[in-house]
C-alpha positions as MATLAB code, in Angstrom:
seq = 'SKGMNTLKKVSHDAKTLPIIVLTGEFEESIGPETLKLGAQDYFLKAEIHPETIIRSIRYSIERKRQELALRKANEDLKKSDAENQRLLNLIPSVLIRIDSKDVITHWNSVAERVLGIPHAKAIDRPLSECGAQWNFEILKRGIDECRAKRIPLYLDDIEFTRPDGVKRFLGVTVHPIQGSLSERMGILIFGADVTDYRSGR';
ca = [
      -0.189    0.060    0.010;
       1.073    3.642   -0.266;
       0.159    6.952    1.363;
      -3.044    7.303    3.296;
      -4.112    3.860    2.249;
      -1.096    2.584    4.449;
      -2.177    4.799    7.349;
      -5.992    3.575    7.067;
      -4.885   -0.203    7.112;
      -2.301    0.334   10.174;
      -5.021    2.331   12.155;
      -7.572   -0.503   11.581;
      -5.340   -3.360   12.383;
      -3.591   -1.772   15.127;
      -6.112    0.167   17.116;
      -4.342    0.156   20.533;
      -0.884    1.477   19.239;
       0.045    5.052   18.751;
       1.012    5.968   15.235;
       3.348    8.555   13.931;
       3.511    9.329   10.182;
       6.832   10.158    8.299;
       6.039   11.649    4.794;
       8.412   12.909    2.053;
       5.515   14.832    0.444;
       4.529   18.454    1.525;
       1.054   19.229    1.119;
      -0.911   21.425    3.666;
      -3.833   19.084    3.639;
      -1.570   15.990    4.690;
      -0.970   16.825    8.162;
      -4.605   17.440    9.306;
      -5.733   14.528    7.275;
      -3.271   12.093    8.856;
      -4.457   13.152   12.542;
      -8.229   12.518   11.611;
      -7.204    8.987   10.055;
      -5.933    8.145   13.523;
      -2.204    9.195   13.659;
      -0.884   11.034   16.808;
       1.686   13.146   14.913;
       3.344   13.482   11.677;
       6.646   14.781   10.174;
       8.348   15.712    6.747;
      11.197   13.306    6.483;
      13.644   16.169    5.603;
      12.853   17.814    8.810;
      13.528   14.964   11.295;
      15.508   15.654   14.274;
      16.259   13.146   17.302;
      15.053   15.153   20.001;
      11.767   15.982   18.293;
      10.962   12.249   17.412;
      11.647   11.375   21.154;
       9.243   14.181   22.333;
       6.681   13.093   19.767;
       6.979    9.407   20.853;
       6.277   10.399   24.437;
       3.391   12.823   23.397;
       1.922   10.317   21.143;
       1.896    7.515   23.766;
       0.053    9.702   26.075;
      -2.716   10.844   23.495;
      -3.107    7.239   22.689;
      -3.749    6.537   26.270;
      -6.326    9.164   26.370;
      -8.185    7.779   23.273;
      -8.347    4.228   24.883;
      -9.638    5.701   28.181;
     -12.159    7.747   26.335;
     -13.402    4.787   24.484;
     -13.784    2.702   27.842;
     -15.632    5.815   29.262;
     -18.012    6.092   26.176;
     -18.877    2.391   26.533;
     -19.334    2.969   30.410;
     -22.025    5.721   29.708;
     -24.476    2.566   28.736;
     -24.325    1.625   32.377;
     -26.800    2.745   35.107;
     -26.541    6.285   36.268;
     -25.121    5.677   39.464;
     -22.422    3.150   38.167;
     -21.688    5.495   35.257;
     -20.935    8.264   37.745;
     -18.651    6.022   39.797;
     -16.703    4.813   36.873;
     -16.347    8.420   35.256;
     -14.755    9.676   38.734;
     -12.158    6.998   38.486;
     -10.814    8.292   35.122;
      -7.441    9.792   35.750;
      -7.906   12.656   33.254;
     -10.140   15.713   32.570;
     -13.595   14.417   31.479;
     -16.387   16.814   30.769;
     -19.709   15.774   29.225;
     -22.139   18.121   27.530;
     -25.617   17.605   26.449;
     -27.158   18.610   23.052;
     -27.444   22.087   24.222;
     -23.748   22.390   25.305;
     -24.696   22.455   29.007;
     -22.349   20.469   31.237;
     -23.717   17.465   32.675;
     -20.432   16.091   34.231;
     -17.212   17.706   35.477;
     -14.902   15.199   37.213;
     -12.514   15.999   39.881;
      -9.657   16.210   37.635;
     -11.253   18.834   35.658;
     -11.689   20.796   38.920;
      -8.052   20.288   39.929;
      -6.459   20.942   36.274;
      -8.810   23.789   35.303;
      -9.472   25.102   38.747;
     -13.009   25.446   38.426;
     -15.032   23.488   41.109;
     -17.821   21.085   40.028;
     -20.490   23.215   41.755;
     -19.704   26.168   39.478;
     -19.363   24.276   36.437;
     -22.229   21.827   36.381;
     -25.540   22.759   34.578;
     -23.907   25.751   32.759;
     -23.157   26.286   29.216;
     -19.773   25.198   28.411;
     -18.878   28.702   27.166;
     -19.640   30.129   30.588;
     -17.886   27.513   32.738;
     -15.353   29.938   33.842;
     -12.293   28.098   32.339;
      -9.423   30.237   31.319;
      -8.659   28.400   27.937;
      -8.930   28.934   24.272;
     -12.583   28.044   23.858;
     -12.734   28.970   20.011;
     -10.409   25.859   19.303;
     -12.746   23.707   21.471;
     -15.967   24.925   19.927;
     -14.727   24.318   16.438;
     -13.898   20.686   17.335;
     -17.320   20.110   18.972;
     -19.052   21.491   15.843;
     -16.879   19.218   13.451;
     -17.360   16.177   15.948;
     -21.219   16.584   15.600;
     -21.070   17.063   11.883;
     -19.072   14.100   11.186;
     -20.150   11.976   14.147;
     -16.624   10.776   14.803;
     -13.973   11.427   17.488;
     -11.454   13.933   16.991;
      -8.128   15.213   18.337;
      -8.107   18.821   18.499;
      -5.029   21.165   18.555;
      -3.501   21.367   22.011;
      -5.462   24.010   23.833;
      -3.451   26.561   25.911;
      -5.103   27.311   29.473;
      -4.322   29.242   32.381;
      -4.359   27.751   35.953;
      -5.650   29.610   38.883;
      -2.028   30.312   40.006;
      -1.536   32.130   36.636;
       0.824   29.472   35.081;
      -0.014   28.715   31.280;
      -0.232   24.987   30.402;
      -1.614   23.067   27.440;
      -4.428   20.547   27.334;
      -4.421   17.750   24.922;
      -7.975   17.340   23.960;
     -10.109   14.515   22.348;
     -13.994   15.047   21.629;
     -16.117   12.274   21.329;
     -19.832   12.020   20.219;
     -22.327   10.612   22.625;
     -24.310    8.551   19.746;
     -27.825    9.257   19.369;
     -30.428    9.106   16.461;
     -29.348   10.788   13.285;
     -32.276   13.286   13.770;
     -31.123   14.600   17.075;
     -28.392   16.916   18.109;
     -26.030   14.709   20.012;
     -24.025   15.326   23.446;
     -20.313   15.322   23.524;
     -17.484   13.827   25.793;
     -14.489   16.054   26.150;
     -11.419   14.155   27.369;
      -8.337   15.912   27.951;
      -5.044   15.793   29.978;
      -2.295   18.440   30.718;
       0.292   17.572   28.012;
       2.691   20.655   28.778;
       5.580   18.342   29.922;
       5.183   16.121   26.864;
       5.507   19.129   24.574;
       8.491   20.411   26.100;
      10.297   16.781   26.325;
      10.368   16.644   29.909;
];
């Protein structure tokens, strides 16, 4: 196989493994397309440096771990409400659930700690009004695309500011909560502080 067909095949056959794409072709569309097809990162062969590859491997492993945990969380949503809440609270990453009107219905303890917004101040509020100091436009575009395509999506890392004023980066995946084709779906937002992975620490 060649090009994107190779990536599609590998993504299909190795669902639990992170994938980094090396390409000799330069096209503006290649990078975003590889991410949509399941790759965690991509590089032009002419621009590879050892320290960049090492950082990317660490980062890709973390993002894949997020994806697998998110998949399990989505499966857990089918359980009873009480069991569902217990399981969601055990997930060691930021987990936010919004309904079809973008109102927050779940805000776990990790979201409280990482974003600095208590559960009581976030729950039952529109996501845009939750008080988190982050780049909401990136998140909103990702949510809209996720709803339109009805598939999970990795987003560009979102810069956010903690309550102590320190700027960090949140790696984010948005995942559709499947409903009927005629209704607007809810969304699971799954994230982790990836600042250290970006810096190679």
